[in-house]
Kinemage of the C-alpha trace (Angstrom):
@kinemage 1
@onewidth
@group {chain A} dominant
@subgroup {mainchain}
@vectorlist {calphas} color= white
{ca met a 1} P -0.065 0.076 0.058
{ca glu a 2} L 2.759 2.464 0.799
{ca pro a 3} L 4.313 2.541 -2.607
{ca tyr a 4} L 0.717 3.302 -4.188
{ca leu a 5} L 0.322 5.969 -1.835
{ca gly a 6} L 4.053 7.292 -2.625
{ca glu a 7} L 3.006 7.458 -6.158
{ca val a 8} L -0.104 9.440 -5.446
{ca val a 9} L 1.630 11.996 -3.351
{ca gly a 10} L 4.656 12.168 -5.610
{ca thr a 11} L 2.722 12.719 -8.857
{ca ala a 12} L 0.564 15.319 -6.980
{ca leu a 13} L 3.503 17.158 -6.012
{ca leu a 14} L 4.842 16.791 -9.598
{ca ile a 15} L 1.656 18.385 -11.005
{ca leu a 16} L 1.307 20.869 -7.973
{ca phe a 17} L 4.669 22.615 -8.918
{ca gly a 18} L 4.574 21.854 -12.590
{ca asp a 19} L 1.226 22.950 -13.559
{ca gly a 20} L 1.800 25.585 -10.938
{ca val a 21} L 4.690 27.337 -12.724
{ca val a 22} L 2.597 27.301 -15.941
{ca ala a 23} L -0.346 28.950 -14.146
{ca asn a 24} L 2.062 31.425 -12.738
{ca val a 25} L 3.425 32.366 -16.061
{ca leu a 26} L 0.001 32.363 -18.085
{ca leu a 27} L -2.557 33.660 -15.870
{ca asn a 28} L -3.629 37.375 -15.789
{ca lys a 29} L -2.584 39.389 -12.647
{ca ser a 30} L -0.218 36.654 -11.509
{ca lys a 31} L 3.349 38.018 -10.154
{ca gly a 32} L 4.939 35.525 -12.394
{ca gln a 33} L 2.996 36.604 -15.566
{ca asn a 34} L 4.942 36.420 -18.848
{ca gly a 35} L 7.739 34.758 -16.938
{ca gly a 36} L 8.585 32.808 -20.355
{ca trp a 37} L 9.565 29.340 -21.493
{ca ile a 38} L 12.677 29.175 -19.250
{ca val a 39} L 10.696 29.655 -16.231
{ca ile a 40} L 8.206 26.944 -17.060
{ca thr a 41} L 10.991 24.467 -18.037
{ca ala a 42} L 12.977 25.104 -14.920
{ca gly a 43} L 9.910 24.891 -12.826
{ca trp a 44} L 9.125 21.523 -14.353
{ca gly a 45} L 12.797 20.262 -13.816
{ca leu a 46} L 12.445 21.358 -10.174
{ca ala a 47} L 9.090 19.782 -9.760
{ca val a 48} L 10.385 16.392 -10.886
{ca met a 49} L 13.235 16.666 -8.381
{ca ile a 50} L 11.246 17.866 -5.480
{ca ala a 51} L 8.713 14.807 -6.198
{ca ala a 52} L 11.442 12.445 -6.673
{ca tyr a 53} L 13.302 13.243 -3.383
{ca ser a 54} L 9.824 13.338 -1.589
{ca val a 55} L 8.944 9.587 -2.436
{ca gly a 56} L 11.936 8.032 -3.956
{ca thr a 57} L 12.571 5.748 -0.843
{ca val a 58} L 8.767 4.915 -0.633
{ca ser a 59} L 7.848 3.868 -4.364
{ca ser a 60} L 10.981 4.604 -6.246
{ca ala a 61} L 9.148 7.658 -7.612
{ca his a 62} L 8.091 6.593 -11.215
{ca leu a 63} L 5.495 9.397 -11.268
{ca asn a 64} L 4.880 8.383 -14.711
{ca pro a 65} L 3.133 5.539 -16.488
{ca ala a 66} L 5.695 5.388 -19.334
{ca val a 67} L 8.431 4.806 -16.573
{ca ser a 68} L 6.436 1.909 -14.945
{ca ile a 69} L 5.546 0.124 -18.183
{ca gly a 70} L 9.205 0.713 -19.753
{ca leu a 71} L 10.738 -0.769 -16.298
{ca ala a 72} L 8.385 -3.593 -16.450
{ca ala a 73} L 9.143 -4.506 -19.871
{ca ile a 74} L 12.875 -4.996 -19.204
{ca gly a 75} L 12.354 -6.824 -16.096
{ca lys a 76} L 13.161 -3.919 -13.606
{ca phe a 77} L 9.887 -3.657 -12.262
{ca asp a 78} L 7.196 -6.108 -11.257
{ca pro a 79} L 4.546 -6.267 -14.141
{ca gly a 80} L 1.649 -6.968 -11.513
{ca leu a 81} L 2.197 -3.689 -10.020
{ca val a 82} L 1.874 -1.582 -13.069
{ca pro a 83} L -2.004 -1.327 -13.073
{ca gly a 84} L -1.863 -0.124 -9.366
{ca tyr a 85} L 1.140 2.412 -10.072
{ca ile a 86} L -0.810 3.808 -13.107
{ca ala a 87} L -4.092 4.261 -11.059
{ca ala a 88} L -1.965 5.943 -8.149
{ca gln a 89} L -0.170 8.276 -10.777
{ca met a 90} L -3.553 9.252 -12.408
{ca leu a 91} L -5.141 10.036 -8.974
{ca gly a 92} L -2.217 11.906 -8.105
{ca ala a 93} L -2.138 13.762 -11.050
{ca met a 94} L -5.865 14.944 -10.719
{ca ile a 95} L -5.170 15.838 -7.076
{ca gly a 96} L -2.357 18.152 -8.071
{ca ala a 97} L -4.269 19.798 -10.786
{ca thr a 98} L -7.010 20.631 -8.207
{ca leu a 99} L -4.741 22.040 -5.999
{ca val a 100} L -3.272 24.475 -8.776
{ca trp a 101} L -6.842 25.344 -9.469
{ca leu a 102} L -7.415 26.166 -5.920
{ca ala a 103} L -4.091 28.014 -5.416
{ca tyr a 104} L -4.980 30.345 -8.421
{ca leu a 105} L -8.543 30.452 -7.658
{ca pro a 106} L -9.124 34.297 -8.113
{ca his a 107} L -7.057 34.411 -11.386
{ca trp a 108} L -9.274 32.151 -13.735
{ca ser a 109} L -12.003 34.690 -13.726
{ca val a 110} L -9.720 37.537 -14.904
{ca thr a 111} L -7.929 35.549 -17.690
{ca ser a 112} L -9.772 35.334 -20.796
{ca asp a 113} L -7.636 33.144 -23.098
{ca gln a 114} L -9.111 29.738 -23.037
{ca gly a 115} L -5.799 28.329 -24.661
{ca ala a 116} L -3.874 29.394 -21.637
{ca lys a 117} L -6.130 28.052 -19.199
{ca leu a 118} L -6.071 24.608 -20.978
{ca gly a 119} L -2.295 24.835 -21.495
{ca ile a 120} L -1.924 25.073 -17.520
{ca phe a 121} L -3.477 21.683 -17.125
{ca cys a 122} L -2.254 19.626 -20.176
{ca thr a 123} L -0.201 20.155 -23.383
{ca ala a 124} L -1.014 21.230 -27.049
{ca pro a 125} L 0.977 21.164 -30.103
{ca gly a 126} L 2.491 24.213 -31.551
{ca ile a 127} L 1.649 23.017 -35.170
{ca arg a 128} L -1.149 20.245 -35.171
{ca his a 129} L 0.669 17.787 -37.206
{ca thr a 130} L -0.286 14.129 -35.746
{ca pro a 131} L 2.708 12.128 -37.241
{ca gly a 132} L 5.191 14.918 -35.977
{ca asn a 133} L 3.658 15.398 -32.841
{ca leu a 134} L 3.639 11.810 -31.911
{ca ile a 135} L 7.049 11.258 -32.913
{ca cys a 136} L 8.042 14.143 -30.866
{ca glu a 137} L 6.548 12.717 -27.731
{ca ile a 138} L 8.149 9.139 -28.482
{ca ile a 139} L 11.685 10.933 -28.811
{ca gly a 140} L 11.352 13.221 -25.661
{ca thr a 141} L 10.009 10.180 -23.405
{ca ala a 142} L 12.656 7.735 -24.773
{ca ala a 143} L 15.354 10.082 -23.783
{ca leu a 144} L 13.625 10.830 -20.410
{ca val a 145} L 13.474 6.899 -19.458
{ca phe a 146} L 16.895 6.183 -20.978
{ca gly a 147} L 18.516 8.942 -19.004
{ca ala a 148} L 16.559 8.226 -15.940
{ca leu a 149} L 18.095 4.738 -16.152
{ca ala a 150} L 21.536 5.725 -17.284
{ca ile a 151} L 22.157 8.706 -14.835
{ca pro a 152} L 21.960 6.948 -11.334
{ca ser a 153} L 23.604 3.815 -12.463
{ca glu a 154} L 26.347 2.331 -10.566
{ca ser a 155} L 29.014 3.209 -13.124
{ca asn a 156} L 28.439 6.911 -12.759
{ca phe a 157} L 28.521 6.864 -8.883
{ca thr a 158} L 31.526 5.231 -7.156
{ca val a 159} L 30.618 6.358 -3.599
{ca glu a 160} L 27.729 4.532 -1.663
{ca gly a 161} L 24.749 6.443 -1.637
{ca trp a 162} L 25.464 9.134 -4.054
{ca ser a 163} L 23.242 7.620 -6.687
{ca thr a 164} L 20.084 8.081 -4.376
{ca gly a 165} L 21.590 11.508 -3.032
{ca phe a 166} L 22.134 13.030 -6.337
{ca gly a 167} L 19.873 11.131 -8.828
{ca pro a 168} L 16.689 12.885 -8.236
{ca leu a 169} L 18.754 16.361 -8.827
{ca leu a 170} L 20.116 14.824 -11.931
{ca ile a 171} L 16.731 13.598 -13.420
{ca gly a 172} L 15.335 17.033 -12.528
{ca leu a 173} L 18.211 18.640 -14.651
{ca leu a 174} L 17.344 15.869 -17.574
{ca val a 175} L 13.721 16.906 -17.417
{ca phe a 176} L 14.868 20.686 -17.738
{ca ala a 177} L 16.992 19.843 -20.724
{ca ile a 178} L 14.103 17.872 -22.346
{ca gly a 179} L 12.065 21.105 -21.824
{ca leu a 180} L 14.618 23.382 -23.410
{ca ser a 181} L 15.640 21.031 -26.284
{ca leu a 182} L 12.542 19.056 -27.277
{ca gly a 183} L 9.799 21.004 -25.748
{ca gly a 184} L 8.660 23.447 -28.271
{ca pro a 185} L 6.690 21.257 -30.759
{ca thr a 186} L 4.234 19.495 -28.253
{ca gly a 187} L 4.996 21.146 -24.711
{ca tyr a 188} L 6.775 17.936 -23.864
{ca ala a 189} L 4.040 15.850 -22.008
{ca ile a 190} L 6.624 12.784 -21.743
{ca asn a 191} L 4.121 11.324 -19.101
{ca pro a 192} L 0.552 10.073 -19.708
{ca ala a 193} L -0.613 10.764 -16.142
{ca arg a 194} L 0.703 14.360 -16.197
{ca asp a 195} L -1.261 15.261 -19.419
{ca leu a 196} L -4.541 13.058 -19.025
{ca gly a 197} L -5.180 13.544 -15.250
{ca pro a 198} L -5.256 17.376 -15.400
{ca arg a 199} L -6.971 17.414 -18.696
{ca ile a 200} L -9.753 15.443 -17.065
{ca met a 201} L -9.699 17.976 -14.232
{ca his a 202} L -9.811 20.898 -16.766
{ca ala a 203} L -13.012 19.231 -18.147
{ca leu a 204} L -14.586 18.545 -14.497
{ca leu a 205} L -13.698 21.954 -12.424
{ca pro a 206} L -15.857 24.813 -12.764
{ca ile a 207} L -13.217 27.151 -14.455
{ca pro a 208} L -14.770 30.232 -15.530
{ca gly a 209} L -14.814 30.684 -19.637
{ca lys a 210} L -12.464 27.452 -19.932
{ca gly a 211} L -13.483 26.212 -23.241
{ca gly a 212} L -12.933 22.724 -24.411
{ca ser a 213} L -10.403 20.207 -23.160
{ca asp a 214} L -9.107 19.128 -26.693
{ca trp a 215} L -9.867 15.550 -26.488
{ca ser a 216} L -9.126 14.911 -30.141
{ca tyr a 217} L -5.446 15.421 -29.026
{ca ala a 218} L -5.444 13.694 -25.874
{ca trp a 219} L -4.410 10.380 -27.179
{ca ile a 220} L -0.969 11.640 -28.571
{ca pro a 221} L 0.453 12.503 -25.059
{ca val a 222} L -0.523 9.092 -23.803
{ca val a 223} L 0.286 6.874 -26.670
{ca gly a 224} L 3.637 8.625 -27.622
{ca pro a 225} L 5.199 8.393 -24.047
{ca ile a 226} L 4.214 4.847 -23.642
{ca ile a 227} L 5.951 4.038 -26.854
{ca gly a 228} L 9.018 6.232 -26.213
{ca gly a 229} L 9.390 4.674 -22.662
{ca leu a 230} L 9.538 1.146 -24.022
{ca ile a 231} L 12.263 2.270 -26.648
{ca gly a 232} L 14.181 4.213 -23.938
{ca ala a 233} L 14.145 1.292 -21.682
{ca gly a 234} L 15.000 -1.108 -24.475
{ca val a 235} L 17.906 0.490 -25.630
{ca his a 236} L 19.252 1.019 -22.010
{ca his a 237} L 18.664 -2.686 -21.564
{ca leu a 238} L 20.453 -3.533 -24.596
{ca leu a 239} L 23.393 -1.374 -23.672
{ca phe a 240} L 23.325 -2.847 -20.191
{ca ala a 241} L 23.245 -6.568 -21.350
{ca gln a 242} L 25.990 -6.037 -23.681
{ca lys a 243} L 28.188 -4.497 -21.000
{ca val a 244} L 27.644 -7.672 -18.694
{ca ile a 245} L 28.460 -9.810 -21.678
{ca glu a 246} L 31.641 -8.043 -22.086
{ca lys a 247} L 32.638 -8.415 -18.548
{ca thr a 248} L 31.972 -12.022 -18.399
{ca thr a 249} L 34.098 -12.783 -21.487
{ca leu a 250} L 37.086 -10.915 -20.200
{ca pro a 251} L 40.408 -13.098 -19.781
């Protein structure tokens, strides 16, 4: 039960700080209004770091169905736990989105831009191009999962405990880098729960003048990250397996 609760809390924190920085930049009369893309990408990177430090020792801080599925596919996570982890991540994402709505409660009614309101909760492409949007999400999530496996590996940390101590910080920087380099085309969901959970809350919450929730696009930030997570985990597994073979064949 504790790992599932950890995923709920961790994903809620991820969305609270991640969607929160977008709200700060986009909503009218916010102190951070017009802060720009660097503020948003930095905020999301820090959100991942904070969430990972908070629940990493409880649930390993997957916080992302694409991570859970990818790890299960290469034998690094019990497949039987995947449905529960995904449910917990979705619930946490919905809670986090609701907290952002409450934190900025007076600002929704003074913001007329429906796209900005939706963009606080979920992603949308700069140019609607289904193959291109899907490919971008696949590439971004593959980079995320590959990096999340590679960065804290034993080969990068020779002192015991450094992987755990510095791992979340470095994963946060990885997400920052993905946002800076690959976030432009689609807003880099790279996480089905991060996009779908808040999108559901956008549809359900009484947000003044909110407009539609863009359900015709909603499948791309779900399917793309899952495919990308499998690719990223698979590539890492192939490299790791080859390394093991080389070690065992050395004279």
